[in-house]
Every structure is written in C-alpha cells, then in structure tokens.
N, C-alpha and C positions, 0 to 999 in steps of 0.2 A: 213121405217117409212113413212106413208102417209103424203103428203104435208099438208093437212088440219090439222092433229094432230100436226105436227111440227110447223106450223105457230101459232096455238092456244097456244102451250106451250112457243114458242119463245116470243110472245107478253107478257105473264105473266112475264117471266124472264127479259125482257127488261124494264118492268115497275118497277121491283125491282132494276134494275141498276140505274134508275132515282132516286129512294130513296137513293141508295148508294151514288150517286154523291152529293146529298144534304148534307149528313152527312160528306163526305170528305171535302166539301167546308166549312161547319160550323166549323169543328174541325181542319181545317188546316192540314189534313193528307197528307203524301207524299207516293205514291205507284209507284213501278216499276214492270211491268209485261213483262217478256221476253218470246218470242215465237221462238222456234227453231224446226228444223225437216228437213227431206230430201226435195228436190224439189218435188212439187205437193202433199205435205202432207196435204195441206188445211189451211195453216196459214192465207192467205189473206181473205178467206171466213169466217173464224172464227173471225178474227178481225173486219170485216165488220158487222157481227151479233152482236158483242159487242158494237160497236160504232154507230150503225145506228140511235138510238133514244136518244142519250145523247149529251151533249154539247161538242163541240170540244175544248172549253176552259178549260174543266175539264179533259176529256179523250183525250190526245194528242198521236197521232201515229207517231213514228219515224222509217223511213225506209231509212237508209243512203245509198247513192251510193258508188261506189268504191272510195277509198281514193284518194284525189288529190296528186300531186307531193309534195306539202307542207306538207300535212298530213302524207305522208309516212315517213317524217323525224322526226315526233313527237314521243313521248312516245306512245306506242300502244293504251292504254286505253284513251288517252287524248281527242280524238275527240268525245267520247261518253258522257263525263262528262257534257259538256254544255247543254245537252238535259235532264238532270236529273230534277225531279219535284221540283217546289217550293211548298209552302203550298197550299193545296186545289187542287192538281193535281194528276192525274193518268197517267203515261207515259207508253205506250205500244210499245215495241221494236219489230218490224217485222224484225227479225234477229238482232244480237247485237254483243257485244264484243266476243261472242262465235264463230264468224267466224274463229277466230284463233284456235279453237278446232275442226272445221269441214272442211269447204270448203278450207281454206288456206293450211293446211298440205296435204289434199287429192289431191288438184290440183297443189301443188308445189309452192304456193304463199308465203310461209314462210319456213325458214330452220327448220330442226329437233330441233335445239337448241332453236329457237324462240318459237316453239310449246311447248317444255318441260318447258321453262321459264314461259310461259303463264299459263300452268296447275299448276305450283307451286305457282304463284303469285295471280291467280284469287281468291282463297278462302280468301286470306288476304284482297284483294280489296273489296270483297263482305261483309266480316265481318265488315269492316269500314262503308260500306253503312248501314248495319243493325243496328250497334251500334249508328249511327247518327240519327236513328229514321225512316229510310225508310223501308217500307214493301216491300220485294222483293219476287216475285213469279216467278218461272221458269217452263215453260211448254214445254215439248218435244212432238211433234205430231208424232206418230208412224204409218206409212202407210206400207202396205204389198207390196211385189214385184208385184203381179198381178194387184193390184189396182193402183199402181203407173204407170204401163205400160198402163193401160186403160186410165188414165188421160192424159198421154203424147200423146197417139194416138188421143184423143179427141182434144187436143190443135193443133195437126197437121191438123186435118180435119175441125175444126170449126173456121170460120173467126173471130168470136167474142172472141176467146180464143188464137189466134195465137200470140198476143202481149205478152202472158205469156211465150212463148217459146223462150229462148235466146240461143245463141251459147254455153254459159257456161252450160246450161241445157243438151244439147246434149253431151257435153264432160263428164259431171258428170254421165250421164246415164249408162255408161259402168263400173262405179266404185262402184257398190253397196256394195261390201264387204270392200272396202277401207273406205267408209262412216260408215259402221257398226263397224269397228275396231276403227275409230276415235270417234264414239259415245260412245263405251264402255270405252275407255280411258278417255273421258270427264266425264262420270258418276263416274268412279273410283276416279278421282281427285277432282271433284267439287260438288259431291252430299253430302253436309254437313248438320249437324243438324240445323244450323242457316239459311241455304239457300238451302233446298233440291230440287231436280228435281222431277217433277210430269209428268208421262208419260200418254199422252192422245191418246187412240186408235182412229184413224181417217179414217179407211176404209169406215165407214158410216158417211158422212159429216154432215147430219142433227143431228144425235145423238152426234157426237163430239162437235158440236157448243153448243147444249143444255147442255151437260155435262160440257163444259168449263165455260159457264156462271154460272152454279150452283157452280162450284168450286170457282170461284172468289167471289161470294156472300157469300160462307161459310168461306172463308179465309181472307176476308177484314172485320174486325169488324165494324159494323155500326148499327145505330138505325134509326127509322123514325123521321124525323124533322117535328115539328108541324108548319104549316103555317096558317097565318090569312086568313080568307075567302076574296076573291077578288071580288069586284063588280065594273063593269065599270061605271065611272062617266058620267054625261050628257055632250055631246059635246057642246062647245060654238058656238053660231051663230055670234059672233063678227067678223066683217070683211067678212061676207058671200058674195059669188059671185058664178057665174056659172063656177066652176073650171073644170067641165067635158068638157064644150064647149071650154075652153081656150086652150086645146091641140089639137083641131081639125086642120087638115092640117099638123100636124107633121108626121115624119116618123114612121110608125108602122111596127112591124113584121108581115109578111103576115099570114093570117088565113087559114091554109090548112086543119085543122081538126075541 
C-alpha cells in the first residue's frame, strides 16, 4: 500500500476515533481492548496508530513490565484489575493477562497446572467483566514466519529499532511451533460468544493498522456528539506589559535548526 494512500485513509479513521472518544466520554462507557500476538507481530505500531490523535486521558495504554517479587505472590489476575477503565475510558492492553496463555507456558515461567487453571478460569473472569458493562475486544495479530524473520533482522541492523530486541525475543524466536500450539489452546479455551477473539493479519503493517481501527469503530457503539461552535474571546489588556522582553537573558534551548 502506498504511503500517501495509507496516510490519507489513516487521517480519516483517526478523525472518526476522535468522534468515538467524545461519545465514550459523554456516555461514561468503559472499554477494554486486548492486543496479543507473537513478537514483532506489529502490536506497538498498531497501538500508536490508534492513539496518535486522541486524548491519553480517554485512551490509556497499559504495557506492564515483568511482575515484581510482590506481584508474583498475588492472585495471577490481580495486578491487571487496577488498570481497568472507569467511566469514559478506553484501556488498551499491549499484552495482558494472556501472558499466561502464551509466553509463560512456552518459556517455562509457569507450571502446566497454572496454565491449565488459567485457561479454565479466564472465561469466567471475562464473563464477569462483560456482565459488569465493560466492552471487551480481543485482537490477535497474526504474522507469518517469513515476515517475522524479516522484522527481527531489521531490528538487529537498524539502530532505531534495536531497543525492540530483547534477550527474551531471541529465546522465543526458536519456539515458533510452541507458540502456535499455545495460541491454539488459548483460542479453544477462551474464544467465547461473549468475548470472542478476532484475528488480524499483520504481514502488511499499513493495512493491519487501518483494518484494526475500522474494527474498533465498528465494534464500539457510538454516535456523533454535537458541540457548540467555539469562538475565541477578545484578550484582556488589563495589566499589559512587555512580557516578551521580560524573559530576555534567561536560559534558552540553543537554536540549531
């Protein structure tokens, strides 16, 4: 997809996201969007495309680090609940409680019993979320073998992308079929009628981002909020002085460009 066409369509969709956020605020809606997928599937870029033009006070992104020693002693789902939305918020999870269905069993960070217990209990947890009024959307970004390899190699070579490449990524690289099996088990156990999974093909990043935004717009009910026309009032000259001259002699950032 040509960049010019992509950016034109992206701008239209981002404008519609701004309308969506107005409705979410007005109606006090609560929305959770879960993004999962293999490493280098394109989660980060997709989330940036969604949140680039909207308010961070409405669209909150949650990307939790590895659990602390204290969190490791808690009930597994406990550390995710405090990040759930209040009225007028859309919370986007860049990886979520589904770590226990993917990376943890594949990399040996949980026991088979813990993995099985999670798959059994997760639908009950999500049913409670939905029944409480939360709109829950779960998106799996599906990237192919060859495209994932290309992206990993780009991260190795490009200094602007090397920060994306962690030791965990290298370890997980060799376990493609382990992740495939974990994905299939996750779908079988947690793809429910009240909280279904939606697979987003992400080999083409531009199309994936546009398709994802369209998906959100189509699955979060909303209407256009009418706003009164805004007109800037006249500035008051009361207390006027040469405020530009008053900062001369202060420390300024050097002008290089």
